[in-house]
C-alpha positions, 0 to 999 in steps of 0.5 A: 500500500503506497500512501502519499503523505499530504502537505498538511502532515509535512507542513505541520511537522516542520512547523512543530519541529521549528517551534521545538528548536526555537523553544529548546534553543539547542541542537544536541542529539537527545533534544533533536530526537525528542523534537522529531518524535514529538513533531511527528506525533503532533503532525499525525494527530492534528494534521487530518483536521487541517486538510484545507492546507492541501491547497498549498503548492510546496515547491522551491519557488513557492516562497518567492511566489508568496513574497510576490503576492504580498507585494502585489497585495500591498500595492493593490491595497494602497491603490484602493485606499487612495481611490476610496479616500478620493471618493470620500472627500469629493463633493459628490461621492461618485459610487455605484454600488452593486452585488456582482458575481466573480468567477474564480479559477482557484481550485482549492478551498484555501485558494478561494478563501485567500482570494475572497479575503484579498478582495475583502481587505482591499477597500471598495470590495467585499466578498459576501459568498463563495459558491462553487467557482463564483464569489459574490462581491459587493463592489462600490463602483460597478459600471452599469452592464458589467458582465461576469468576465469584466468583473472577474478581470477588474476584481480577481484576475490579478490576485489569482495570477499571484496566488497561483504561484503557491496555491491550487 
């Protein structure tokens, strides 16, 4: 029987081992062996409850992709804050709010979760629901007649581009 070890077990093991090493502050053989055993036991017991982590892509480039995503997210956050601030201080607040569906190509629950949170954390948009491959988003300035494709391109496409470097 060839049972594949899934990312939640691996990730949980390494996080526990790292915490063990930081807390003990030593690399002697007995402490390291104890840390390995305790980390493996904790990973075995708890990781089955963390199956959402199966959406992670564990590869050498994943850390760089995460850093790129965080850089893009901070840029999008800055742009949307400036845009919303300009709307607030304008004599007439130029808004046209609407609930719009956005199609996502993220395959994993974790990917959809982080995409929805990214959309929500940028001012002017709020993810309300995730159903299958669609997010229901409240958009503060939705042009009349906006299609799902246009909304997807304006709201989610760039986030997904960066998220796909480390999420399924």
